[in-house]
Each structure stands twice: as C-alpha cells, then as structure tokens.
N, C-alpha and C positions, 0 to 999 in steps of 0.2 A: 537303193541310193546310187547315184551316178558317181563315178570316180574320174579323175582327170590327172594328167601329168602335171605335177606341181614342181617346176624346176627350182633348184636351190636359189634362194634369195641371197642378198648380200650377207656374207659371213657364213653361209652354209656351203662348205667347201667340198670339193670332190676328192675321192680316194677310195679306200676299201672299207665297206661297212662291216659291222659285226666283228671287230677286232677283239678277240677274247683271250689274248695271251696273259701270262702272269704279270707282266709289267703294267698292262692296262688295268688289271685288277688292283695291283698295289697302288697305282696312282689314284684310283677312285676311293680306295679305303683311306689313304692318307688325307684326301680332301675331307671325307666324312669325319675323320678323327678330330678335325678342327671346327666342326660346325656347332659346337656348344661349349667347348673347353674354356674359351676366353670369357664367356658369360658365367659359367659355373664357378670359375676360380674366384670371382669377386665376392660371392656370398659369404664364405668364411672369413674374408678379409674386411668385410664391411665395417665392423666395429673399429678397426685400426684406421680405415679410410675416414670414417666420421670424426674420429678424435683428431686426426692430423689436419683435416681440411675444415674442421669446425662446422660440420653439417648437421642440420636438423633431420627429423624423421622424413619430412617431405622431400628434401633434396636427396637423401639416401634412397628413398623409394623411387625417385625419378631415375637414378642410375640403374636400378633393376628392371624398371618398366620400359626404358628406352629401346633396348634390343627387340622386345616383343612388338613394340609399335613400329620399329623399322621393318620387321617381318611383314606386318600387315600393310604398311603404306608403300613399301618399296618393291614388293614382289612383282607387280605388273611391269615396273621398269627393269627388273632383273630379267624377265622374259624378253623384253625389248632389246636389252643389251645382248643377250644370247642370239637373238635374231640378226642383229646388226653386225656383230664382230665374230660370231661363231661361239659355240658352247665351250670349246677348248680354251680360247683366248679369254672368255669371260670368267671361266673358273680359275685361270691363272691370276687374273685381276682380283678375284675374290680373296685368294690366299694372300696376295700382296697387301690388300686392304686390311686384313686382319693383322699382319705384321706392322703396318703403318699405324693402325689404331693402338696396338700394344705399346708402341714407342711413344705415341702422343699421351697415353695415360700416365707415363712416368714424368711428364713435365709438371712443374709446380703450379698449383692453382686449380680451382674447381672447374673452370671452363675448359681447361685442357682435358680434364677427366671426362667432361661431357662430350667434347669433340672426339676424343679417342673412342668412347663408347659408341657414338653414332657411326664412326667409320667402321668399327668392328661389326656393328649391327648390319650395316650395308653390305659388307663383305660376306657375312654369314647368310644374309638374305639371298644373294646371288647363288651361293652354294646350295641353299635349301631348294631353290627353284630349278637349278640346272643339273644337279646330280641325278635326279630321276631321268632326265633327258639323256645324259651320258650313259646311264645304265641301259636304257632302251636302245640306244645307238650301238653300244659296244658289246652288249651281252643279250642279244635278242632271244637266244635259246635258254638262257639261265636268269631270266629277269627276277623271279622270286627269290632264288638263292642269293644272288648278288645284292638284291635289296635287303635281305636279311643280314648279310655281311656288313653293308654300309650302315644299317641301323645299329648293329652291334658296335661298330666303330664310333658312331655318333654318341651313343649312350655311354660307352666305355670311356671315351675321351672326356666326357663331362664328369664322370665319376672319379677318374684319376685326377683331373685338374682340381676338383673340389677337395680331394683327399690330400694332395701334396701342397696346396697353396699356403695354408697356414704354417706347416712345418718349414717350408722354404723361407717364408717371411721371418720366422723366428731364428733362422741360422745367421742372421745379420744382414740379409739382403733387404729386409723391410718389405712392406707391401708392394712398393713400386717394383723392386727387383723381382719379386715373385710373379707379378703380373707380366712383366717383360719376358721372363723365362717361359711362362705358359704360352706366349706367342711364338716361341722358337719353332715348334713343330709345324706351324703354318709356313715358315720359310723353307723347311725341309720338304713339305708338300709341294711348294711352288717349284723347287728345283726338280723334284721327281716328275712333276707334271709337264715341265717345259718341253720334253720330247714329243708329247702329245700335241702341243701347239704347232711344232715344226712339221709334224707329219701330216700330209694331206690325206683327207678322208672323203670317201663318197658315201653319201647317205641317200639311198633311193627313197623318194618321197611320193606317197600317194595320199591325196587329200580329198575330202568331200567338197564338191564345188558349191559355193554359195553359202556355206555354213561356217560359223565360227564357234569357238568353244563357249562363248557367252550364250549362244542360242540352244545349246544342248541341255536337256533336263538332267542328264547325268552329271554335268558340271556343277549344277546347283545342288543336286543331292550330295555330291562329294563335299561341296563347300559347307553345307549345313552339318554334315557328319563331322568334318574336321573342326568346324566352329564350335560345336557343342562339346566335342572331345577336348579342345583347347580350353574352353571356358571352365569346364569342371576340373581339368587338371591344374590350371594356374590358380583357380580359386582354392582348391584343397591344398596345393603346395604352399600358399600364403597363410591359410587359416587353420590347417589341421592341428598344429601344436596348440593354438589358442582354444580350439574346440575341446580338445581333451583336457587341457589345463582347467577350463571352466567346469569340467565334469569332475574335478577333484583329483586329477592325475598329477603326479609330480613332474617337475621340469625334465628329469631324466627319462621318465616314461614317455613324455611328449617327444623327446628327442629320438627315442627308439621307434615311436610310431612314424615319424617323418623319415627316419632311415629305412624302415621297412618299405614305406610307400615308394621311395625312390629306387632302392636296390632291387626289389622284386620285379619292378617294371622292366629291368634289363632283359630278363629271361623271356618274357612274353613279347617284348619289342623285337627280339631276334626271331622268335618262333613264328610270329604272326605272318610276316611276309612269305615265308616258305610255305606255310600252310595255305595261305590265300592263293598262291600260285598253283597249288594242286587241285583247287576247287574250280569247277566251271562257273559256278555262281557263288558269291560271297555274302548273299543276303542273310542266311542263317547265322553265319559267323559274326556279321556285324551286329545283328540283333542280340546275340549272346554276349558280345562285348558291352553293349548298352545295358543289358539286364544285369550284368555283373557290377557295372557302375552303380546302377540303381540299388542293388542289394547292399552294397557297402555303404552308400549314403543313408539308406533307411536304417541300417544297423547303427550307424553313428547317432542317429536321431533317437531311436527307441532303446538302445542298449549300449550307451557309451562306455560302460565299464569293460566291455569286450573290445576295447579300442585297438588292441594289437591284431585281433581277427579282422576288424574292418579296415585297418591299415593294409593288411595283407591282401584283402579282396580288392580294394580300390587300387593298390599298387599293381596287381596283376592286370586289372582292367585298363589302367592308364597306359601301361606298356603295350598291351595288345591293341589298344585304340590308335596310338600313334603309329605303330608298326603296320596295322591294316590300312590306315589312311595313306601312308607313304607308298605301300604296295599298290593300292588302287590307282594312284596317280600314274603308275607305270602300266598296270594291266588294262585300265580303261582307255588309254591313249592308243590310237591306231599307228602313229609314227613317232619318231623322236621329236619332230617339230611340234606335233600335237602334245606330247608329254611336256615339252617346255612351256607351251602356252597354257595348258591345263594346270600345270603346277603353279605358274604365276598367278592365275586367277583364283584357284582354290586356296592357296596359302595366303593370299592377300586377305580374302574374306575370313578364312579360318583364324588367322592370328589377330586380326582386328577385333573379331568377336572375343577371342580368348583373352585379349588384354583387358577386357571389361570385367572379367570374372572376379578378381580380388576386390575391385571397387564395388561391384554389385553386392557381393556377399557382405562387405563391410557396411554399406549403407543399410541393407536389410537388417543386419544385426543391430545397428544403432536405432533404427526405427521401431523394431519389435521388442528389443530388450532380451532376446533369446536366440537360440539357434534353430528353432523349429521352422521359421519362415525362410531363412537362407538355405537350409538343407532341403526344404521342400522345393524351393526354386531350382536347386541343382538336380533334384529328382525329375522335375519337368524337363530340364535340359537333357537328361538321360532318355526320357521318352521321345523327345524330338530327335535324338541321336538314333534311336531304334527305327523311327519312321524313315529318316534319311538313309539308313543302311539298306532299306528295301530297294530304294531307287539306285543307290550307289553300287549295290552288289549285283545288279542285273548283268547278264552276259551280253554286254553291249559296249562298243567302243565309240569314242568321240572322234 
C-alpha cells in the first residue's frame, strides 16, 4: 500500500506527539470517568423520577434509551467535530456538555429532562469516539495499558454513580440534586483538561492514499463485533432479572444476578485491553469472548436454576467484549486521525445495533410466549460476534 504525507487538517494542530506525562494520563482518566456516570446514576433514581414527573413506562424507557441512540446516531458527527476543531477542544466541549445536560435535568418538567439527557448523550458520544484517538496520540507506546486504565475509569465511574445516586437523593437533595452532583466530576475533568487544549501538539500523520475507513473490511468486522456485543449486553441488561424471575427465582435473587452481571464485567473490561495489546493477533481472544457469551446464554436457556453461574459467565463476557472492542479501535488504527474516524464509524454502527437489543428480545418474548426464541436469537448474535472477531482480530491496520 502506498503512503503519503497527510498534512494536518483544520483542527489537527502542531506540537509534540506522544506526550505521556502523568498530567496527560490524569486528564484522559478524568474524561473516561464521566463517560457513563451521568447515565448510570439515573437507573436507581428512575422510580422517583417517574413518580415526580408522572411518567409511564414508555416515557421512562425513553430516558434510558436516548443516550444509547445518541451514541449510535451522533458518533460520525463526533468524529467530524474532532477533525474540525481538534481532539483536545472537542473533548473539552464533551465535558462541558455533560455539565450543561446535568443542569438542564434539574429544571422542572419532562421536556427539560429529555433535553438534558440528549445533551449528556451527545457529550458522552464525543468522549466515546475521541478518547481512543487521544490515547493513540498521547500514549503510542502504552496503548493497551492506557486503554485498560480508561476502561477501568469508565466502568468504575458508572458503578460509583449508580451506587451513590439513591443515597444522595435520600439525604434531602432529591433526585434532581443527586443527578446534579453526579455531573460535578465532568466540570473537574474540564478544568483538568483545559491545559491540554492550550498546549500545541504535533501529530505526525501517515495515511493510506485513496482509502477511507468505510472501505476497509477491518472497519466492518469491528462494527459487527461491537454491534453484536452491544446488542447482547443491552438485551441482557434489560431482561436478565425478568428471565430469572420467570424461572421461579425471587426478586432478591434476580437482583443478585444483575449485580453479578455488572460488577464482574469490570475486571474483564480492565484486563481485556492490556491482554489484547500483548497479542499480535486478537482473533482467538475475540472468538473466546463470543464463545463465553454463547455458553452463558445457553445456560440460561437450558438450566436457569443455575442463574448465578450464568450471570457470572455473561458478566465476564460482557466486560471482556467491550474492553476488547475499545482496544481494537486503537490497535487497528494506523494513526490518531484514523483512530478518530474508525471510532466514529464503528461506534455509530455498534450502538445503533445495540439499542435494538432490548426491543428485539421483548418482541420475540411476546410473540413466542417463552424465552427459548429470544435467547436463541442472542446465541445467533454470539455466533456472528465470533465470525466478526476473526476479521477484526487480524494483524492489520486501517
């Protein structure tokens, strides 16, 4: 393949590439800490929000679905923003959007809640897309390790926000005060990131002439892998408690299952990027993740009484799946600019597909009257994930 000098476009500014100091790392980690927290905090407060705003199930479901739809619909525009104004400035804008959205959610009325949720979703989308580019740019020799750290910050921020939201609300702050406080770390991240915006950067760019990320089969393999991972994750996140309750498990047992599913994913989400960076090819690793998903889904289908075991298996699989997907966005990209564009394309497809998971499973459950068909469909998604992993895990850059 021929390579050519690809001079920085508007917003791709000159300076020193590969800045790997502790302040750079702190800035990236603070960004990642806010990429799920404002969303995760809403779930435990949803009963209070519904009661206060007089919302039905559909409107409440819209509040939880909107951020994922933003991820899918706005990811290409997030990549464009990074191209136009620079990664550093775009990431600062992302944090400010999360702060603004958190403030909007405290205003009275359902539509302010919707507006705030959309603004938060847009800000998080920019962070989702451009943090891999920042990692590629600032930590070229430690991509896997830093991706593991950012994944840990992302999942840890979500876990902490979900854990403290309800207690904060019950201290007298109410759900609005709790949601506002959860947005404060984004303001801290914006202040910490501001010196990165002021500092001029040089990013040496080498690009493949005449090729775009859309024309690369690696891009579409990554998109399918992330799409199937997202679909199975969001579907099980929404329906796992109902699946085990229908099998005769108590509400407390269903809560334990969902807790295991979420908490155990943190460890593998952190470990997967570091492991992927040590491998020349990640095909076998990706197939193993998909096979683990399939084993857990089949277990829920044939032996639901062992629900804690299957919650453990699928929890480990979902963490490894998202960790591997985020790592591959960095590893498969030849330059920080390619990482930006690849991330925008793959996350757009992945999250759009993922947002259909809960609806798909619900429709199949209603049509069939049982969980065999929906769990079987998720097993098919796991097979598609494995096939995509073969292409996404090849030792080839976009």
